[in-house]
N, C-alpha and C positions, 0 to 999 in steps of 0.2 A: 340727212345728212349730220352727224353727232355733233354737239356743241364741243369746242374744243376745252380741254381740262384746266384750268388757272394752274399755273406754278410760280410757287414764290422762292428768292435766293435770300438768305440770312449769309452775310458775308460779315467778315471781322477777323481782326487780328488773335491769335492765340490769347485764350484767357478773358476775351471781351464780353463774353455773358450768353453765345449763341446757345448753348444746350440749356443753361437754366432758364431763358427766355421760352425755347421751344416746349418745354417741361410744362413752364406754366399756361402756355397755350393749350397743350393737350389737354390739359386740366379742366379750362375754360370752354372747350368745344362744347356745342349744344350736342344733347342725345340725339342720335339719328343721322348726325352727319359724320362723314368719313374723310378721316386724314392720314394721307400717304406721306411718310418721312425717307428720306433718303438723306443719310448720314456718309461722309466721306472723311477717313481719318488717315493721318499723315503716315503713321506707322504702320507696322505689320497686326499689330494686335488693337482690337476695338475696346476702348473702355467707353466712350459715350454711347455706343449701342446699349449694352446692358444696363446702363443709367435710364435709358429712356424707356427701354422694353420692362425694366422694374415696375414701371407706373403702369404695363398694363397693355402698352400699345404695341403694334407690329413694326418692323424696323427693316429697311432694307439699307444693307450698308456695303460699302466699297472700301477696301483697304488697301495697303500699301502702293501708293501712288495718287496721282491729283486728278479731278475728274475735270480740270479746266485743260488737261493736256494728256499726260498719259492714259487715263482711263475714259477720256470722253466718249468714245464710241460703246464701252461698256454703259455708262451711265445715260445713253440715249436708249439703248436696248432694255434696261430697266426701267425707264419711266414709259416706255410703250406697254411692257409687260405687266406693268401696274397699273395702267390706264386700263388694259383689256380685261386683266385678271380682277381688279376690283372695285375699278369706277369711282375713284372717289370723288369729294366735291374740290378738294384742293390737295396741290402736291406742294410739299415743302421740302427744299434743298438746304440742307445744311454741309457747304463744302470745308474741307482743311483750312485752317486759319492761314496758310501761305499760298491760299489761291487767288489769282487774278481772274474776276467774274465774268471780263468781257467776251473771251473764246465760248466760256459756258454758256452765257446767255445768248449767244448768236447761234450756237448749235440747237439749243431749245426753240428759237426762233423759225430755225429751218423747219420744224415739224407742223405741220396743218393742224395735227390732233393735239397740239400742245398751245399754249398763250400763256408768254411770260409777264403777268399782271405786276410785279412789282419788285426790285432789288433794295433789300434794306440794309443798311450798312451800320452795323454796331461799332462803337466806339467806348472803352471806358473812362469814365471822367475821372476815376481813380489813378489810370495809370498813362494816357496819353502821354503827357509831358516826358513820363521817363522811358519810353521808347526808343531806341536807339537810332537817330537820324539817319544811319545807314541801311535801314529798312524801309525804302520807299513803297514797296510794296501795301504797306498798310495805306498810304495815301491813293494808292492806286485803287486798292478796293472801295474807300470811302469816294473817290470821285466817280464811281459806277452808279452809285446808290443813287434812288429818287426819293428817297427820305432817310435821315441819319438817327439812328435810335443811339443816345447817350444814356450807357448803363452805368449802373453802379453809383447812381447818385447819392444812395445812402450813406456812401464813405466819404462825400465831400461836401464843403460848406458851399453856399450860394455862389459865393464870389468864385470858389474854383469852378463850379460849374458855368459861370460867366464867361471864365478866362477860355474854356474850351471852345464853347460856341464861338468865343471870336476870332480865336485861331482859326477853327472850320470855315470859317465864313470867309475870311481873309485870305485863306491861302489855299483852301480845298472845294468847297462847295457850298453854294449857295440853297441846296435843298431845304425842306421843311424837316424841322428837328422836335424830337419828342423826347422829354426825358422817364428813365426807367429807374426805379428804387425797387431793389430784393427782386429783380427780374419780372416786375408785375409789368403787364401790359394791358392796353387798350385794345382788346381783341376784336370788336366790331370795330374798329378804327384801321386796324392793318390788314385783317382779313374778312374784309364783308361778306363775301359767297357765303361764310357760315350763317351768317346771320341774314341773308335776304337783302343785301344792301348792294349797289353796284358801285358805288365810288371807292375809292382806294386811297389812303392817306399819304398820297405824292403829289408834288408840283406838277409832274409829264407822267404819261404810262412808259413803260420800260423800253426805250429806243435805244436803237444803237449807234457806236461809234464805229461806221462803217470804215474808216480807214484804219482801226485799231488791229494791231498784230500782237499776239502772244511773244513779247518782248521785253518783260520785267525786269531788271537786272538784278533782280535779287528773289529766288525762289527756292523750289527743293533743293539744289544742288549745294546751297549755303549752309543747311541744316543737315542734322542727321538724328533721327528716331531711335533712341535704345530701348530695349525692353528689359528688365529683369526680374527675374521671379524671386520674391523675399518670404522664404518660405519661414526663417526663424522669426522669432518677437522680436522689435526693435521698438527703441520709444520714439516718442513723436520729437523731442529733443535733440536726436540724433538726426533726424531725416531734415530737420529746420536747419540746422548748423552746416550739413551739407548743401542745402540749397542755396543758404547766405553764402556759403563760401564761395560759391561759384555764382553770385547772381550777376547778371549782365552777360554771362554765358549760356544759363540755362534760359530757355525762354517760356518752358512750359511743363509742367510735371503733373500727372495723373494718373491714378492707381490704387490697387486695394493693399493694403499693408496691416498686417496684423501688430499692434501696439500693444502697451500696458493696458489700453483700454478694450482690447479684444479688435475683430476685424473692421477696419475703417477704410472710408473712401478719402484718399488726398485729393484736394483740387488746388494747386498752386499756381500763381500766375505772377504778373509782373507786380501786380498790386495787392493780393492777398493770399492768406493761406486758410484754408478750411480742411477741418476733419468731420467726416460724416459718418454715424455708423453705420454698418454695413452687414449683410447676413454672412454667415461663414461659408468660404468656398476654400476649394482644396488647392488650388493653384493662383495666387495673387498675383498679381503682374503690374509693375510699376512702369510706367513708359515716361520719359524723359526727352524731349527735345533741345538738342544744344544745336551750338554756333560749330561748325566742321570743324574749325582750326583747333577747338580744346577738346574734341570728342575723345582722344583717346586718354588724356590726362583724367579727364570726367570719369570715363570708364574703368578706369583702375580705381578711382575713389568708390564708385557704386559697388564694385566688387566685395569690399569688406562687408556689405549687407547679404549676400548671397548665402 
């Protein structure tokens, strides 16, 4: 009888630093160890996939849907296919930042050849208090986690970090927490199988909330993912002014844009904007995830860049 393949979930709201942390883990993985990565993106175009692939890793992707509901059966088939064909040491799943992990974790536990080792909930110390209170999915993601990874601690003071910890402990979860700076992680602590260690950095194993059902009051229906090809050169200032204008309505933006500095990868979140030099591509796509009520107006503003 084969040993079940360990599976880890990296959950967290849009822009909490999941892909950055994942890339750092992949660079740290010991030689000879195989890490399989499954990415789920909310829109029809994948941006995170190419970012991870650029580092030289194979990635399985599911787009235009959510693996905790509409794509759940596809996800299970993909996990089983990865196990059979690649025989990885671990599988890491990065769901869309709008996913409720409970249904997803239940589906994984239904497969005897897979074992859900841990759900890690990522929360940005820089933007946690800026997330609109009408987004309860953020707290639901963190309540499901066996350990909380407080990211972007390099962007805040020690006092701000402690305020986030206090809020999490008082309102959401008493799970152990770990501070993450610049996406750098203690890989042996979080993913011990890669280092011949048995214990994971959680207070309990990944157990199910038996009565939980997928009834989050905010999910895909409340947001729209828009994709636009920006073939002409635009300035960083123009893009940042657009995002500033729609602050509070745009919850995430990422993609490749040709600026005054050449091709660059834009990573915009509620708490930060980053421009990263990128290789030249013929069809650069920008993904913008927005509040559904403002989508039409935002799309009209986006068209000036096309």
